C-alpha positions as a LaTeX table, in Angstrom:
\begin{tabular}{lrrr}
\hline
Residue & $x$ (\AA) & $y$ (\AA) & $z$ (\AA) \\
\hline
Met1 & 0.02 & 0.01 & 0.01 \\
Thr2 & 1.45 & 3.36 & $-0.99$ \\
Ser3 & 1.37 & 6.45 & 1.17 \\
Thr4 & $-1.52$ & 7.84 & $-0.85$ \\
Glu5 & $-3.56$ & 4.67 & $-0.41$ \\
Val6 & $-3.60$ & 4.62 & 3.36 \\
Glu7 & $-7.10$ & 5.17 & 4.78 \\
Phe8 & $-8.16$ & 8.75 & 5.62 \\
Thr9 & $-9.80$ & 8.38 & 9.04 \\
Ser10 & $-12.52$ & 10.38 & 10.77 \\
Ile11 & $-14.35$ & 10.66 & 13.99 \\
Glu12 & $-17.76$ & 12.22 & 14.14 \\
Ile13 & $-19.61$ & 13.59 & 17.16 \\
Cys14 & $-23.40$ & 14.14 & 17.29 \\
Ala15 & $-23.66$ & 11.66 & 14.40 \\
Gly16 & $-27.46$ & 11.42 & 14.44 \\
Ala17 & $-28.87$ & 8.82 & 11.99 \\
Gly18 & $-25.78$ & 9.06 & 9.84 \\
Gly19 & $-26.49$ & 11.81 & 7.23 \\
Gln20 & $-23.04$ & 13.36 & 7.65 \\
Ala21 & $-21.39$ & 9.92 & 8.04 \\
Ile22 & $-22.88$ & 8.73 & 4.78 \\
Gly23 & $-21.61$ & 11.78 & 2.97 \\
Leu24 & $-18.10$ & 11.60 & 4.45 \\
His25 & $-17.99$ & 7.86 & 3.73 \\
Ala26 & $-18.84$ & 8.58 & 0.10 \\
Ala27 & $-16.04$ & 11.15 & 0.07 \\
Gly28 & $-13.61$ & 8.44 & 1.11 \\
Phe29 & $-13.30$ & 8.77 & 4.87 \\
Lys30 & $-13.27$ & 5.75 & 7.11 \\
His31 & $-15.01$ & 6.27 & 10.43 \\
Leu32 & $-13.05$ & 5.31 & 13.56 \\
Ala33 & $-15.92$ & 6.36 & 15.86 \\
Leu34 & $-19.48$ & 7.73 & 15.54 \\
Val35 & $-20.77$ & 9.23 & 18.75 \\
Glu36 & $-24.53$ & 9.63 & 19.18 \\
Ile37 & $-26.58$ & 10.03 & 22.35 \\
Asp38 & $-30.08$ & 9.23 & 20.99 \\
Lys39 & $-30.66$ & 5.50 & 21.40 \\
His40 & $-32.69$ & 5.09 & 18.20 \\
Ala41 & $-30.19$ & 7.06 & 16.07 \\
Ala42 & $-27.28$ & 5.11 & 17.66 \\
Met43 & $-29.07$ & 1.79 & 16.72 \\
Thr44 & $-29.71$ & 3.17 & 13.23 \\
Leu45 & $-25.97$ & 3.62 & 12.81 \\
Arg46 & $-25.26$ & 0.15 & 14.19 \\
Arg47 & $-27.84$ & $-1.60$ & 12.06 \\
Asn48 & $-26.61$ & $-0.05$ & 8.83 \\
Ile49 & $-22.95$ & $-0.61$ & 9.53 \\
Glu50 & $-23.61$ & $-4.27$ & 10.41 \\
Ser51 & $-25.81$ & $-4.94$ & 7.35 \\
Arg52 & $-24.10$ & $-3.01$ & 4.48 \\
Ser53 & $-21.20$ & $-4.58$ & 2.53 \\
Asp54 & $-19.89$ & $-1.12$ & 1.54 \\
Trp55 & $-19.38$ & $-0.35$ & 5.25 \\
Ala56 & $-17.34$ & $-3.50$ & 5.95 \\
Trp57 & $-14.33$ & $-1.45$ & 7.13 \\
Glu58 & $-16.49$ & 0.39 & 9.69 \\
Lys59 & $-17.96$ & $-2.89$ & 10.79 \\
Gln60 & $-14.49$ & $-4.03$ & 11.80 \\
His61 & $-12.96$ & $-0.74$ & 13.00 \\
Cys62 & $-15.69$ & 1.81 & 13.95 \\
Asp63 & $-16.28$ & 2.42 & 17.68 \\
Leu64 & $-19.98$ & 2.78 & 18.37 \\
Arg65 & $-19.87$ & 2.34 & 22.14 \\
His66 & $-19.98$ & 6.04 & 23.08 \\
Ala67 & $-23.16$ & 8.04 & 23.46 \\
Asp68 & $-22.51$ & 11.22 & 25.43 \\
Val69 & $-19.89$ & 13.37 & 23.75 \\
Asn70 & $-19.03$ & 14.93 & 27.09 \\
Glu71 & $-17.88$ & 11.57 & 28.30 \\
Phe72 & $-16.17$ & 10.54 & 25.03 \\
Asn73 & $-12.38$ & 10.09 & 25.47 \\
Pro74 & $-11.02$ & 9.16 & 22.04 \\
Trp75 & $-7.42$ & 9.28 & 23.10 \\
Glu76 & $-8.16$ & 6.54 & 25.66 \\
Asp77 & $-10.66$ & 4.42 & 23.78 \\
Val78 & $-10.46$ & 4.70 & 19.98 \\
Lys79 & $-8.05$ & 2.42 & 18.25 \\
Lys80 & $-6.34$ & 2.65 & 14.88 \\
Asp81 & $-4.52$ & $-0.34$ & 13.41 \\
Gly82 & $-5.04$ & $-2.23$ & 16.65 \\
Arg83 & $-3.53$ & 0.39 & 18.95 \\
Leu84 & $-4.80$ & 3.49 & 20.70 \\
Leu85 & $-5.19$ & 6.50 & 18.41 \\
Lys86 & $-2.31$ & 8.95 & 18.84 \\
Lys87 & $-2.62$ & 12.68 & 18.97 \\
Gly88 & $-2.21$ & 14.19 & 15.49 \\
Glu89 & $-3.03$ & 10.97 & 13.65 \\
Leu90 & $-6.71$ & 11.59 & 12.94 \\
Asp91 & $-7.47$ & 13.12 & 9.50 \\
Leu92 & $-10.88$ & 14.63 & 10.18 \\
Leu93 & $-12.90$ & 15.53 & 13.23 \\
Ala94 & $-16.48$ & 16.29 & 12.19 \\
Gly95 & $-19.78$ & 17.02 & 13.91 \\
Gly96 & $-23.17$ & 18.59 & 13.48 \\
Val97 & $-23.27$ & 20.14 & 16.92 \\
Pro98 & $-26.77$ & 20.78 & 18.27 \\
Cys99 & $-28.62$ & 23.45 & 16.28 \\
Pro100 & $-31.24$ & 24.82 & 18.78 \\
Pro101 & $-28.81$ & 27.25 & 20.44 \\
Phe102 & $-28.56$ & 29.07 & 17.07 \\
Ser103 & $-31.91$ & 28.37 & 15.48 \\
His104 & $-34.90$ & 30.73 & 15.56 \\
Ala105 & $-37.10$ & 27.91 & 16.79 \\
Gly106 & $-34.55$ & 27.31 & 19.61 \\
Lys107 & $-34.75$ & 30.93 & 20.74 \\
Gln108 & $-31.08$ & 31.60 & 19.72 \\
Leu109 & $-29.69$ & 31.46 & 23.16 \\
Gly110 & $-26.22$ & 30.69 & 21.70 \\
Lys111 & $-23.52$ & 29.95 & 24.26 \\
Asp112 & $-26.09$ & 30.47 & 27.07 \\
Asp113 & $-27.93$ & 27.33 & 25.82 \\
Glu114 & $-26.92$ & 24.19 & 27.68 \\
Arg115 & $-27.06$ & 22.33 & 24.39 \\
Asp116 & $-24.18$ & 24.40 & 22.94 \\
Leu117 & $-21.39$ & 21.84 & 22.23 \\
Phe118 & $-18.97$ & 24.12 & 20.39 \\
Pro119 & $-16.71$ & 24.34 & 23.53 \\
Arg120 & $-16.66$ & 20.50 & 23.69 \\
Met121 & $-15.79$ & 20.33 & 19.98 \\
Leu122 & $-12.97$ & 22.72 & 20.45 \\
Asp123 & $-11.70$ & 20.66 & 23.40 \\
Leu124 & $-11.63$ & 17.58 & 21.17 \\
Val125 & $-9.73$ & 19.49 & 18.53 \\
Asp126 & $-7.18$ & 20.43 & 21.18 \\
Lys127 & $-6.90$ & 16.80 & 22.43 \\
Leu128 & $-6.92$ & 15.02 & 19.06 \\
Arg129 & $-5.16$ & 17.58 & 16.81 \\
Pro130 & $-6.88$ & 16.26 & 13.68 \\
Arg131 & $-5.61$ & 17.36 & 10.29 \\
Ala132 & $-8.96$ & 18.88 & 9.45 \\
Val133 & $-12.12$ & 20.00 & 11.28 \\
Met134 & $-15.63$ & 20.20 & 9.94 \\
Ile135 & $-18.53$ & 21.68 & 11.90 \\
Glu136 & $-22.05$ & 21.84 & 10.70 \\
Asn137 & $-24.89$ & 24.02 & 12.07 \\
Val138 & $-28.04$ & 25.98 & 11.10 \\
Arg139 & $-27.71$ & 29.19 & 9.15 \\
Gly140 & $-28.68$ & 31.13 & 12.30 \\
Ile141 & $-25.21$ & 30.85 & 13.69 \\
Leu142 & $-24.07$ & 33.23 & 10.88 \\
Asp143 & $-26.53$ & 35.90 & 12.05 \\
Pro144 & $-25.01$ & 39.27 & 13.21 \\
Lys145 & $-25.94$ & 38.61 & 16.86 \\
Phe146 & $-23.49$ & 35.74 & 16.99 \\
Leu147 & $-20.54$ & 37.71 & 15.51 \\
Asp148 & $-18.65$ & 37.77 & 18.79 \\
Tyr149 & $-19.22$ & 34.09 & 19.37 \\
Arg150 & $-18.05$ & 33.18 & 15.88 \\
Glu151 & $-14.97$ & 35.28 & 16.53 \\
Tyr152 & $-14.35$ & 33.44 & 19.78 \\
Ile153 & $-14.50$ & 30.09 & 17.91 \\
Arg154 & $-12.13$ & 31.38 & 15.18 \\
Val155 & $-9.64$ & 32.72 & 17.69 \\
Lys156 & $-9.74$ & 29.45 & 19.62 \\
Leu157 & $-8.64$ & 27.72 & 16.41 \\
Glu158 & $-6.42$ & 30.32 & 14.81 \\
Gly159 & $-5.25$ & 32.54 & 17.65 \\
Gly160 & $-5.84$ & 36.28 & 18.04 \\
Thr161 & $-8.21$ & 38.40 & 20.07 \\
Tyr162 & $-11.90$ & 38.16 & 20.81 \\
Arg163 & $-14.37$ & 40.16 & 22.92 \\
Ala164 & $-15.52$ & 38.46 & 26.13 \\
Asp165 & $-19.01$ & 38.73 & 27.65 \\
Asp166 & $-17.91$ & 41.65 & 29.89 \\
Gly167 & $-16.61$ & 43.55 & 26.89 \\
Ser168 & $-12.93$ & 42.96 & 27.62 \\
Leu169 & $-10.54$ & 41.70 & 24.91 \\
Val170 & $-9.04$ & 38.27 & 25.35 \\
Thr171 & $-5.92$ & 37.13 & 23.52 \\
Glu172 & $-5.45$ & 33.45 & 22.73 \\
Glu173 & $-2.53$ & 31.60 & 21.09 \\
Gly174 & $-4.97$ & 29.30 & 19.24 \\
Leu175 & $-4.52$ & 25.71 & 18.17 \\
Asp176 & $-2.56$ & 26.36 & 14.93 \\
Tyr177 & $-5.53$ & 25.87 & 12.61 \\
Arg178 & $-6.64$ & 28.06 & 9.74 \\
Val179 & $-10.34$ & 28.59 & 9.31 \\
Cys180 & $-10.52$ & 28.13 & 5.56 \\
His181 & $-14.22$ & 28.89 & 5.19 \\
Trp182 & $-17.25$ & 29.39 & 7.30 \\
Gly183 & $-20.25$ & 29.93 & 5.11 \\
Leu184 & $-23.66$ & 28.65 & 3.83 \\
Leu185 & $-24.30$ & 25.77 & 1.43 \\
Glu186 & $-27.83$ & 25.28 & 0.12 \\
Ala187 & $-28.82$ & 21.63 & $-0.08$ \\
Ser188 & $-30.80$ & 22.05 & $-3.30$ \\
Asn189 & $-27.55$ & 22.93 & $-5.13$ \\
Phe190 & $-26.34$ & 19.42 & $-4.43$ \\
Gly191 & $-29.32$ & 17.47 & $-5.68$ \\
Val192 & $-31.41$ & 17.46 & $-2.44$ \\
Pro193 & $-34.99$ & 18.39 & $-3.24$ \\
Gln194 & $-35.36$ & 20.67 & $-0.23$ \\
Leu195 & $-34.75$ & 24.21 & 0.97 \\
Arg196 & $-32.10$ & 23.49 & 3.57 \\
Pro197 & $-29.26$ & 26.01 & 4.02 \\
Arg198 & $-26.48$ & 24.79 & 6.31 \\
Ala199 & $-23.64$ & 26.71 & 7.88 \\
Ile200 & $-20.34$ & 24.85 & 7.53 \\
Leu201 & $-16.99$ & 25.56 & 9.18 \\
Val202 & $-13.90$ & 24.00 & 7.64 \\
Ala203 & $-10.53$ & 24.44 & 9.40 \\
Ile204 & $-7.25$ & 22.75 & 8.48 \\
Arg205 & $-4.15$ & 22.41 & 10.55 \\
Glu206 & $-1.48$ & 24.95 & 9.54 \\
Asp207 & 1.26 & 22.38 & 9.04 \\
Val208 & $-1.05$ & 20.40 & 6.71 \\
Leu209 & $-2.25$ & 23.38 & 4.69 \\
Thr210 & 0.96 & 25.41 & 4.36 \\
Asp211 & 1.24 & 26.17 & 0.64 \\
Leu212 & $-2.03$ & 24.43 & $-0.38$ \\
Lys213 & $-5.30$ & 26.19 & $-1.14$ \\
Tyr214 & $-8.68$ & 24.99 & 0.13 \\
Glu215 & $-11.55$ & 25.21 & $-2.39$ \\
Trp216 & $-15.08$ & 25.64 & $-1.05$ \\
Pro217 & $-17.55$ & 23.20 & $-2.70$ \\
Thr218 & $-19.43$ & 24.39 & $-5.79$ \\
Ser219 & $-22.88$ & 23.36 & $-6.91$ \\
Thr220 & $-23.15$ & 19.85 & $-8.36$ \\
His221 & $-26.62$ & 20.48 & $-9.85$ \\
Glu222 & $-27.38$ & 23.32 & $-12.23$ \\
Asp223 & $-31.11$ & 22.71 & $-11.82$ \\
Ala224 & $-32.70$ & 21.75 & $-8.54$ \\
Val225 & $-34.34$ & 18.33 & $-8.21$ \\
Ser226 & $-38.06$ & 18.86 & $-7.72$ \\
Val227 & $-40.20$ & 17.06 & $-5.18$ \\
Val228 & $-42.26$ & 15.52 & $-7.95$ \\
Ala229 & $-39.14$ & 14.02 & $-9.60$ \\
Ala230 & $-37.76$ & 12.83 & $-6.32$ \\
Leu231 & $-41.03$ & 11.21 & $-5.03$ \\
Glu232 & $-42.88$ & 10.04 & $-8.14$ \\
Glu233 & $-41.52$ & 6.48 & $-8.06$ \\
Ser234 & $-42.18$ & 5.94 & $-4.33$ \\
Met235 & $-45.53$ & 7.74 & $-4.46$ \\
His236 & $-46.66$ & 5.56 & $-7.41$ \\
Ala237 & $-45.61$ & 2.43 & $-5.48$ \\
Arg238 & $-47.81$ & 3.47 & $-2.53$ \\
Tyr239 & $-50.91$ & 3.96 & $-4.68$ \\
Glu240 & $-50.16$ & 1.00 & $-6.91$ \\
Ala241 & $-50.70$ & $-1.23$ & $-3.89$ \\
Tyr242 & $-54.46$ & $-0.47$ & $-4.29$ \\
Tyr243 & $-54.67$ & $-0.88$ & $-8.11$ \\
Asp244 & $-56.87$ & $-3.66$ & $-9.38$ \\
Gly245 & $-58.70$ & $-3.79$ & $-6.06$ \\
Pro246 & $-61.87$ & $-2.22$ & $-4.64$ \\
Arg247 & $-60.13$ & 1.20 & $-4.47$ \\
Asp248 & $-58.50$ & 0.98 & $-7.89$ \\
Gly249 & $-60.14$ & 4.03 & $-9.49$ \\
Glu250 & $-59.74$ & 6.12 & $-6.31$ \\
Ala251 & $-56.04$ & 5.20 & $-6.03$ \\
Arg252 & $-55.29$ & 5.93 & $-9.69$ \\
Ala253 & $-57.12$ & 9.29 & $-9.51$ \\
Ala254 & $-55.41$ & 10.24 & $-6.27$ \\
Tyr255 & $-51.93$ & 9.52 & $-7.67$ \\
Ala256 & $-52.69$ & 11.44 & $-10.83$ \\
Arg257 & $-54.03$ & 14.37 & $-8.82$ \\
Trp258 & $-50.87$ & 14.45 & $-6.64$ \\
His259 & $-48.56$ & 14.22 & $-9.64$ \\
Lys260 & $-50.39$ & 16.96 & $-11.52$ \\
Lys261 & $-50.49$ & 19.30 & $-8.57$ \\
Ala262 & $-46.77$ & 18.76 & $-7.69$ \\
Thr263 & $-45.75$ & 19.15 & $-11.39$ \\
Glu264 & $-47.76$ & 22.32 & $-11.84$ \\
Arg265 & $-46.30$ & 23.86 & $-8.71$ \\
His266 & $-42.76$ & 23.06 & $-9.96$ \\
Glu267 & $-43.52$ & 24.56 & $-13.37$ \\
Glu268 & $-45.06$ & 27.68 & $-11.72$ \\
Leu269 & $-41.94$ & 28.21 & $-9.64$ \\
Gln270 & $-39.60$ & 27.39 & $-12.53$ \\
Ala271 & $-41.15$ & 30.32 & $-14.41$ \\
Lys272 & $-39.92$ & 32.50 & $-11.52$ \\
Asp273 & $-36.40$ & 31.00 & $-11.64$ \\
Ser274 & $-37.20$ & 28.76 & $-8.62$ \\
Ala275 & $-38.14$ & 25.16 & $-8.28$ \\
Gly276 & $-40.78$ & 22.93 & $-6.67$ \\
Ile277 & $-38.55$ & 21.75 & $-3.82$ \\
Ala278 & $-39.60$ & 20.92 & $-0.31$ \\
Pro279 & $-39.64$ & 23.36 & 2.57 \\
Thr280 & $-37.14$ & 22.62 & 5.35 \\
Leu281 & $-37.87$ & 19.36 & 7.21 \\
Val282 & $-37.68$ & 19.70 & 10.98 \\
Gly283 & $-37.23$ & 16.79 & 13.29 \\
Gly284 & $-38.27$ & 18.52 & 16.49 \\
Ser285 & $-37.33$ & 17.26 & 19.97 \\
Lys286 & $-38.49$ & 14.67 & 22.40 \\
Lys287 & $-40.52$ & 17.37 & 24.10 \\
His288 & $-42.44$ & 17.85 & 20.82 \\
Gly289 & $-45.55$ & 15.90 & 20.19 \\
Gly290 & $-46.15$ & 13.61 & 17.19 \\
Ala291 & $-44.28$ & 13.93 & 13.96 \\
Asp292 & $-45.53$ & 16.32 & 11.27 \\
Leu293 & $-43.89$ & 18.33 & 8.47 \\
Gly294 & $-43.22$ & 21.48 & 10.46 \\
Pro295 & $-44.86$ & 24.80 & 11.27 \\
Ser296 & $-47.91$ & 26.17 & 9.46 \\
Arg297 & $-45.90$ & 27.92 & 6.78 \\
Ala298 & $-44.16$ & 24.66 & 5.90 \\
Lys299 & $-47.45$ & 22.82 & 5.85 \\
Ala300 & $-48.90$ & 25.41 & 3.46 \\
Ala301 & $-45.90$ & 24.88 & 1.15 \\
Trp302 & $-46.36$ & 21.12 & 1.22 \\
Lys303 & $-50.09$ & 21.59 & 0.45 \\
Gln304 & $-49.13$ & 23.45 & $-2.77$ \\
Leu305 & $-47.05$ & 20.42 & $-3.67$ \\
Gly306 & $-50.07$ & 18.18 & $-3.15$ \\
Val307 & $-48.84$ & 16.75 & 0.17 \\
Ser308 & $-50.58$ & 16.92 & 3.57 \\
Gly309 & $-48.21$ & 18.00 & 6.23 \\
Leu310 & $-50.43$ & 17.19 & 9.20 \\
Gly311 & $-48.60$ & 13.99 & 10.07 \\
Val312 & $-46.36$ & 11.22 & 8.77 \\
Ala313 & $-47.82$ & 8.28 & 6.96 \\
Asn314 & $-47.29$ & 4.55 & 7.59 \\
Asp315 & $-45.28$ & 2.63 & 5.11 \\
Ile316 & $-47.09$ & 0.47 & 2.51 \\
Glu317 & $-47.19$ & $-2.69$ & 4.57 \\
Thr318 & $-48.25$ & $-1.00$ & 7.75 \\
Cys319 & $-50.81$ & 1.15 & 6.01 \\
Arg320 & $-52.59$ & $-1.93$ & 4.71 \\
Lys321 & $-52.25$ & $-3.70$ & 8.04 \\
Lys322 & $-53.66$ & $-0.83$ & 10.07 \\
Glu323 & $-56.10$ & 0.18 & 7.29 \\
Ser324 & $-54.89$ & 3.80 & 7.53 \\
Glu325 & $-55.34$ & 4.56 & 3.82 \\
Asn326 & $-57.96$ & 7.27 & 4.38 \\
Arg327 & $-55.45$ & 9.25 & 6.54 \\
Asp328 & $-52.24$ & 8.38 & 4.77 \\
Leu329 & $-53.21$ & 8.44 & 1.08 \\
Phe330 & $-56.71$ & 9.66 & 0.48 \\
Gly331 & $-57.01$ & 12.78 & 2.65 \\
Pro332 & $-58.46$ & 16.02 & 1.19 \\
Asp333 & $-54.99$ & 17.68 & 1.11 \\
Gly334 & $-53.33$ & 14.77 & $-0.58$ \\
Pro335 & $-51.04$ & 12.00 & 0.70 \\
Met336 & $-48.94$ & 12.29 & 3.76 \\
Leu337 & $-45.21$ & 11.41 & 3.41 \\
Thr338 & $-43.80$ & 8.21 & 4.78 \\
Val339 & $-40.54$ & 8.22 & 6.70 \\
Glu340 & $-38.92$ & 6.66 & 3.69 \\
Gln341 & $-40.10$ & 9.57 & 1.50 \\
Ala342 & $-38.89$ & 12.16 & 4.06 \\
Ala343 & $-35.56$ & 10.42 & 3.84 \\
Ile344 & $-35.50$ & 10.83 & 0.10 \\
Ile345 & $-36.19$ & 14.56 & 0.62 \\
Gln346 & $-33.11$ & 14.60 & 2.85 \\
Gly347 & $-30.87$ & 12.86 & 0.32 \\
Phe348 & $-30.52$ & 9.55 & 2.19 \\
Pro349 & $-29.93$ & 6.30 & 0.25 \\
Thr350 & $-33.30$ & 4.63 & $-0.33$ \\
Asp351 & $-32.19$ & 1.47 & 1.48 \\
Trp352 & $-30.89$ & 3.23 & 4.66 \\
Ile353 & $-32.57$ & 1.62 & 7.75 \\
Phe354 & $-34.01$ & 3.72 & 10.53 \\
Asp355 & $-34.53$ & 2.31 & 13.95 \\
Gly356 & $-37.46$ & 2.92 & 16.34 \\
Gly357 & $-41.12$ & 3.74 & 15.87 \\
Lys358 & $-42.41$ & 6.05 & 13.13 \\
Thr359 & $-42.06$ & 9.25 & 15.21 \\
Ala360 & $-38.50$ & 8.38 & 16.35 \\
Gln361 & $-37.56$ & 7.51 & 12.81 \\
Tyr362 & $-38.96$ & 10.74 & 11.45 \\
Arg363 & $-37.14$ & 12.88 & 14.06 \\
Gln364 & $-33.89$ & 11.23 & 12.90 \\
Val365 & $-34.64$ & 12.07 & 9.35 \\
Gly366 & $-35.77$ & 15.59 & 10.07 \\
Asn367 & $-32.72$ & 16.48 & 12.14 \\
Ala368 & $-30.19$ & 15.07 & 9.63 \\
Phe369 & $-27.51$ & 16.72 & 7.64 \\
Pro370 & $-28.18$ & 15.87 & 3.93 \\
Pro371 & $-25.58$ & 13.29 & 2.83 \\
Pro372 & $-24.87$ & 14.89 & $-0.64$ \\
Val373 & $-23.92$ & 18.16 & 1.06 \\
Ala374 & $-21.69$ & 16.34 & 3.52 \\
Glu375 & $-20.13$ & 14.50 & 0.68 \\
Ala376 & $-19.35$ & 17.67 & $-1.20$ \\
Val377 & $-17.65$ & 19.27 & 1.83 \\
Gly378 & $-15.90$ & 15.98 & 2.55 \\
Arg379 & $-14.46$ & 15.85 & $-0.94$ \\
Ser380 & $-13.23$ & 19.42 & $-0.68$ \\
Ile381 & $-11.37$ & 18.52 & 2.49 \\
Met382 & $-10.12$ & 15.25 & 1.06 \\
Asp383 & $-8.54$ & 17.10 & $-1.91$ \\
Val384 & $-6.35$ & 19.05 & 0.51 \\
Leu385 & $-5.46$ & 16.01 & 2.63 \\
Lys386 & $-4.47$ & 13.98 & $-0.40$ \\
Ala387 & $-2.39$ & 16.84 & $-1.84$ \\
Ala388 & $-0.73$ & 17.27 & 1.55 \\
Arg389 & 0.05 & 13.55 & 1.85 \\
Glu390 & 1.56 & 13.50 & $-1.65$ \\
Arg391 & 3.60 & 16.63 & $-0.99$ \\
Asp392 & 4.90 & 15.33 & 2.32 \\
Ala393 & 5.75 & 11.90 & 0.68 \\
Glu394 & 7.79 & 13.66 & $-2.01$ \\
Asn395 & 9.69 & 15.72 & 0.58 \\
Ser396 & 10.45 & 12.83 & 2.91 \\
\hline
\end{tabular}
């Protein structure tokens, strides 16, 4: 194995149901550990890693024992090549730290929110000294009100001066990283049929970057993928289950009605240089009630796409077993989405398994980082890491 063929390793905190892990895996990273506190999401990760042949490396090497990131000690527990991971060996530390502290729905309490895990992320950067760091969050963290907090994070990584809560200036040496970019990526530019802007921070260790230039990801899709294009196959399958039966005519008419409405909405928006993509899916929290497709504004947008946002539908088999067709498929506002269809809207592989009941599954999907966006960022980081490895091999 040559120096450029050695695995590029990653550790991810707040891994959720694997949206970011899927994308980084597709970009070429091998996961040494995935840390997730939600029991259903953690089991989702385990079930997929154990059942998928393309994740065979992770099945053998990935540590899934850890739940609480505050108790996660990778320098004591995580192994690489059969030995404990050494400081500076990890290629990428990634994490979608909790969004509520910076989201409008979460009241934007920022660092005063107990769910803020940026300090823990920075602590792990200090302890692990990975070659690259990737942090994902909601767009709200880029709001002007968080300017001082963003500067605090940058200074912790790069060194410099930031303004403390009491207004005084604090100088830090930093961790010898360069924040290469901290900006927004819109999921619909990467083939995800959804309005989902995500704020991404990419930092690379100074000794790795040196003379190399980091390139921020560019759009992979000139035209957005519409909801009707993304869902027509799965939606047809749901209605087709009732073809040639007592509800044959009703099912065919309902599918045609949904398809026509979603197509017309897409064409209407196309004429305005937009597209018939989905509004932002939200997963909510355990304190929230049953799963639905978001606040009233989101439900109205779904209704224009021929979909009822008042709940989440049962899958085909469960729908027939529970006889929930009137609610799931034949309601006055159109069909509700299944968890599987919500996952398509997020850009998950169609065969990704979600653990738990319907509500638990939907929350995992709604809180996810779209895999195609994570893949694009992962590839942009991988380009630098590969170039650095080749440069260092030539100079050795």
